[in-house]
C-alpha positions in Angstrom: 39.0 1.3 -8.9 40.2 0.0 -12.2 38.4 -3.3 -11.7 35.2 -1.6 -10.9 35.5 0.7 -13.9 36.1 -2.3 -16.1 33.0 -3.9 -14.7 31.0 -0.8 -15.5 32.3 -0.6 -19.1 31.4 -4.3 -19.7 27.8 -3.8 -18.5 27.4 -0.2 -19.7 24.0 -0.9 -21.3 22.6 -2.1 -17.9 23.9 0.9 -16.1 22.4 3.1 -18.9 19.0 1.6 -18.2 19.5 2.3 -14.5 20.5 5.9 -15.0 16.9 7.3 -15.6 15.7 5.6 -12.4 18.6 7.1 -10.4 17.9 10.6 -11.8 14.2 10.2 -10.9 14.9 9.3 -7.3 17.4 12.1 -6.9 15.1 14.7 -8.3 11.8 13.6 -6.7 12.9 11.8 -3.6 16.2 13.3 -2.3 16.2 16.9 -3.5 12.8 17.6 -1.8 14.4 16.6 1.5 15.9 20.1 1.5 12.4 21.4 2.4 12.1 19.2 5.5 13.7 21.9 7.5 10.4 23.9 7.5 9.2 21.2 10.0 11.5 22.9 12.5 10.7 26.5 11.4 7.9 29.0 11.6 7.7 29.1 7.8 6.6 32.3 6.0 6.3 32.2 2.3 7.5 35.8 2.0 10.7 35.1 3.9 11.4 31.7 2.3 13.0 28.7 3.9 16.2 30.3 5.0 14.6 33.5 6.2 12.0 31.8 8.4 12.9 31.5 12.1 13.8 28.2 13.8 11.3 27.0 16.4 12.7 23.6 17.1 10.1 20.8 17.9 7.1 23.2 18.5 5.2 21.8 15.5 5.7 18.2 16.8 4.6 19.2 20.3 1.5 20.8 18.9 0.6 17.7 16.9 1.2 15.3 19.8 -0.9 17.5 22.2 -3.7 18.1 19.7 -7.2 16.9 20.5 -7.4 14.7 17.4 -3.9 13.1 17.7 -4.9 9.7 19.0 -7.9 9.5 16.6 -5.8 10.3 13.6 -3.0 7.9 14.5 -5.4 5.1 15.5 -7.4 5.4 12.3 -4.3 5.4 10.2 -2.7 2.5 12.0 -5.9 0.4 12.0 -6.6 0.9 8.3 -2.9 0.1 7.5 -2.9 -3.1 9.5 -6.3 -4.0 8.2 -5.1 -3.6 4.7 -2.1 -5.9 5.2 -4.0 -8.5 7.3 -6.9 -8.8 4.9 -5.3 -7.8 1.6 -1.8 -9.3 1.6 -2.8 -13.0 1.4 -5.4 -12.5 -1.3 -3.0 -12.1 -4.3 -1.0 -15.1 -3.1 -4.1 -17.3 -3.1 -5.2 -15.8 -6.4 -1.9 -16.5 -8.0 -1.9 -20.1 -6.8 -5.4 -20.6 -8.2 -4.7 -19.0 -11.6 -1.5 -21.1 -11.8 -3.5 -24.3 -11.5 -5.5 -23.5 -14.6 -4.1 -25.8 -17.2 -5.6 -24.3 -20.4 -3.5 -21.2 -21.2 -6.3 -19.7 -23.2 -8.6 -19.6 -20.2 -5.8 -18.6 -17.9 -5.0 -15.5 -20.0 -8.7 -14.6 -20.2 -9.1 -14.8 -16.4 -5.9 -12.8 -15.8 -7.1 -10.0 -18.1 -10.4 -9.7 -16.2 -8.5 -9.7 -12.8 -6.0 -7.0 -13.9 -8.7 -4.7 -15.3 -9.8 -3.0 -12.0 -6.2 -1.8 -11.4 -6.5 0.5 -14.4 -9.6 2.3 -13.1 -9.0 5.7 -11.6 -9.7 6.3 -7.9 -12.5 8.6 -8.8 -14.2 5.9 -10.9 -13.9 3.3 -8.1 -15.4 5.7 -5.5 -18.2 6.6 -8.0 -19.0 2.9 -8.4 -19.0 2.5 -4.6 -21.4 5.4 -4.2 -23.7 3.9 -6.9 -23.8 0.4 -5.5 -23.7 1.2 -1.8 -26.2 4.1 -1.7 -28.7 3.7 1.1 -31.6 4.8 -1.1 -30.8 3.5 -4.6 -27.8 1.2 -4.2 -28.0 -2.3 -5.6 -26.5 -3.8 -2.4 -29.3 -2.3 -0.2 -31.9 -3.4 -2.7 -30.7 -7.0 -2.3 -30.6 -6.6 1.5 -34.3 -5.3 1.4 -35.2 -8.3 -0.8 -33.6 -10.6 1.8 -35.6 -8.9 4.6 -32.7 -6.9 6.0 -32.8 -3.2 6.8 -30.8 -1.0 4.4 -27.3 -0.1 5.7 -25.8 3.4 5.5 -22.4 2.2 4.2 -21.2 5.6 3.1 -22.1 7.5 6.3 -21.8 4.9 9.1 -18.2 5.1 10.7 -18.4 1.4 11.6 -18.5 0.4 7.9 -15.8 2.8 6.6 -12.7 0.8 7.2 -14.2 -2.4 5.8 -15.6 -0.6 2.8 -12.2 1.1 2.1 -10.1 -2.1 2.5 -12.4 -4.5 0.6 -12.6 -2.1 -2.4 -8.8 -1.8 -2.4 -8.5 -5.6 -2.4 -10.9 -5.9 -5.3 -9.0 -3.2 -7.3 -5.5 -4.4 -6.7 -5.6 -8.2 -6.1 -5.2 -9.2 -9.7 -2.4 -6.7 -10.4 -0.5 -7.7 -7.2 -0.7 -11.4 -8.1 1.5 -10.8 -11.2 4.8 -11.0 -9.2 3.6 -14.2 -7.5 2.7 -15.7 -10.8 6.2 -14.8 -12.1 7.7 -16.5 -9.0 5.6 -19.6 -9.6 6.7 -19.7 -13.3 10.4 -19.9 -12.1 9.8 -23.1 -10.1 11.4 -26.1 -11.6 8.6 -28.2 -13.3 10.6 -31.4 -12.6 9.7 -31.0 -8.9 6.0 -31.3 -9.7 6.7 -34.3 -12.0 8.6 -36.1 -9.3 5.9 -35.3 -6.7 3.2 -36.6 -9.1 5.2 -39.8 -9.6 5.3 -40.2 -5.8 1.5 -39.9 -5.6 1.3 -36.3 -4.4 -2.0 -34.6 -5.2 -2.5 -31.0 -6.3 -3.0 -29.6 -2.8 0.2 -31.4 -1.5 2.2 -30.0 -4.4 0.9 -26.5 -3.7 1.8 -26.8 0.0 5.2 -28.5 -0.4 6.5 -27.0 -3.7 4.7 -23.8 -4.7 4.5 -22.2 -1.3 8.1 -22.8 -0.4 9.0 -21.4 -3.8 7.0 -18.3 -3.1 8.4 -17.8 0.4 11.3 -15.4 -0.4 8.9 -13.2 -2.6 6.3 -13.2 0.2 8.7 -12.2 2.8 10.2 -9.3 0.8 6.8 -7.9 -0.2 5.6 -8.3 3.4 8.6 -6.2 4.6 7.9 -3.5 2.0 4.2 -3.5 2.9 4.9 -3.1 6.6 7.2 -0.2 5.8 4.1 1.7 4.5 1.7 0.7 7.3 1.0 4.4 8.1 1.2 5.4 4.4 -2.6 5.1 3.9 -3.5 6.7 0.6 -5.1 10.2 0.5 -7.3 10.2 -2.7 -9.9 7.5 -1.9 -10.2 8.3 1.7 -10.7 12.0 0.9 -13.4 11.2 -1.7 -15.2 8.9 0.6 -14.9 11.2 3.6 -17.9 13.2 4.9 -18.9 14.8 8.2 -20.8 11.7 9.3 -17.9 9.2 8.9 -15.1 11.6 10.0 -14.6 9.7 13.2 -13.3 6.6 11.3 -12.0 8.3 8.1 -9.8 11.0 9.4 -6.2 9.9 8.9 -2.8 11.5 8.8 -2.8 12.3 5.1 -6.2 14.1 5.3 -5.2 16.0 8.4 -2.0 17.1 6.6 -4.1 18.3 3.7 -6.5 20.3 5.8 -3.8 21.9 7.9 -1.1 22.3 5.2 -3.0 23.1 2.1 -6.3 24.5 3.3 -4.9 26.1 6.4 -1.6 27.2 4.8 0.4 25.8 7.8 3.2 24.4 5.7 5.6 23.9 8.6 3.1 22.0 10.8 2.1 19.7 7.9 5.7 19.0 7.1 6.3 18.0 10.7 3.3 15.7 10.6 4.5 14.2 7.4 8.0 13.7 8.8 6.6 11.9 11.8 4.6 9.6 9.5 7.7 8.8 7.5 9.9 8.1 10.6 7.3 5.6 11.9 7.2 3.9 8.6 11.0 3.7 8.5 11.2 2.3 12.0 8.6 -0.4 11.1 10.6 -1.3 7.9 13.8 -1.7 9.9 12.2 -3.7 12.7 10.3 -6.1 10.4 13.3 -6.5 8.2 15.4 -7.5 11.2 12.8 -10.0 12.4 12.6 -11.5 8.9 16.3 -11.9 8.7 16.4 -13.8 12.0 13.4 -16.0 11.3 13.9 -16.8 7.6 17.3 -15.5 6.6 15.5 -13.6 3.8 15.5 -9.8 4.0 16.0 -6.5 2.1 19.5 -6.1 3.6 
């Protein structure tokens, strides 16, 4: 104990920086867990959490047996997997390309342009999508008509919803997500590239044999974290893009929780659905972490 206290005193400034983060997680992540018990209760606002009667797993049974269960879970899972499969490699490729720009002035200029979409609010992004993808007045459909193709109802056709949602997310976040890969590339010893050049290795060979192996631990860690949120499909953009015509493809767990929990005032049921979602994400995180540890010896724990 004395040795540990001495270590804390020696690095007190680092622990002081860590303190606000610990307080944040305690207040906003762990304290709210107290309310999870309403997932197992027939919650009444007037009676409070303690006064509401226990009903066990009735809310979970109701969700599993509901008519929309498979549609909601399938949509959420397919969008989550689609996001990872299509969106995860893009920041890696982008970081590799930006890293190969030799003139720092141009590199910073390009990075600024790529980072900019991240700072647009979800409402603005959805507004831009509605302007450009409108079937009547959208620029994309005007180009399609000019090419002799019939206009496409991007915003109302369920078949286009997932691709529209995922590609817009990739465009908005690819530059920002590439920052961590650029930082990892900057930590690679430049002498490795110099030695490879002396041996006659071209740019592509150096990327394949030096840069990618240097990025491997970062890629694995971020992939594990992304797989842990595969069912954590965001609410805001889906809700703003959702309408009666694309509901078949756009109805996900988060929107279902909003309709039943907020609009329907069924707080116990929505808590049960949210808990189910979190448990699946936790299981995915543990499983993918175990696979990564066996395959690559790099993992979260």
